[in-house]
Phi, psi and omega in degrees: 000118182280176184297315177304311182296320177302314179300315177302318179292325182289320182295318184294321182295321176293318180296317181296317177299320179295317180292317177303307180304315182295317180296314180296320181296315183289326189257346181277119187285135182295338179298333177293328175291318177300318177297318177295322177293319182294324177295326178288321189267330184306313179299345178261357178083021182248158184217135181246130175219163346287193179289151178291153169221159183281150180253175186295310169280158180305122181171177180230154183208157173231132177255138178052051180292143174215134170258126186222161176227188178297336180286342183130199179284146179244314181225149179209148176207153181294318183203132170236134180228139181229130183208155176274144177266100194294323178299333181296338184295332181300328182265004180079014179257140175259103183239132174260126178255137178224144176216145180228132174258115183237096184061234180271358181261178179208157176224129184232140176210156171231130182240116180261129185279341188215036176224165180297320174278097191276314183219137169238127185224145171208151172206159184200152169074013180277117179280123179296339177290344177268003177261111189285347178311320187293318181284317186291319184267321185245357179069023190256159170253123180234158173204161183137154185250120188271133173233147175202151181202138176180177179213156177232141179248146181266125180240184179297329182257006184128196182269146176216147182158191189228147172232115177278144181228144175204136170242124180271132184049059182284137172212141176214156174208150178081014182284134181222118175250099187074232183267358185243139176267161170250155181294147175286140181218160176207158176064032180284142166268125188228152166196151184197176180214132172257123180252132176252129176228119183049050180059017168254130189256141177224132172280101187292319179188128171237101190264151184220118185230126178218191182293108173089000184210147174227128182229155179215126184249136178204159176144177180282142182244135176300143175221170179094188189290340187245028180305323184295335181242015181274141187292146176270150173216072182248156171230134181246119172264132181231130184230083180279150168282156181307319186290322177291322177300317181294325177293329179240051190294322182298319182298311185286339169293323176291330180268013188294333183291345179262008181284120181261338172199163185304126177082006182228123182245130175240114194249118175277132177247124185235206183081220182221173178301325183276348177209067176294138181218149173268124184246000000 
């Protein structure tokens, strides 16, 4: 088979893929997508709005998307778009691209259905004050700019890889998990990593360091279709300096049962993502 024949075969394959995708796109009702999402979210007490709509190129999009529960809004974004990457079909890869505009920030990902490199994700400029989850679920006021980057590879036992996290100038106040509050903090330097091994996610360490205080959050993270109602197993270590402790004496009096040594508190966080509690 000569080069010209190979090029013709590749062109025919690409044309067939585009034609097939176009026909599926034209005749597949978007209402079925809404129904499938509803069936997935409803058992967790979640709702996604508004309805999805098709885009000019083969793909689906939501404008002014909001994910909510009985507690109120959890996540929102200006626009979320999902589409197949047709040119990837030439290499035999089925790849879905997703992008979200969240205020002045963005989140982008690529998910390959049939190759070793399964997921590439990056985000930047997402202001935590624009994520209603913290207010609805924790009663907190938050600020800070989120950056993340990572990739996952597909192996015989599932997905594995790392996701790096950083929040610039993190601050939060009014956090309450169940009956226990957390100290108010501002101007924190943070960095962390989520490690995925055989499709199981773990927050290896998320460190928060500020004036007079050091904290570290770690533990197993729920993943999969029912992550919202899967039990949490996280531990927050809090190490305040004497001056900081004195300024927020009442908070640390309430957390006294979790003190494992002078100036070191180890706080267990349980419940679920939608209802985290300190036990």
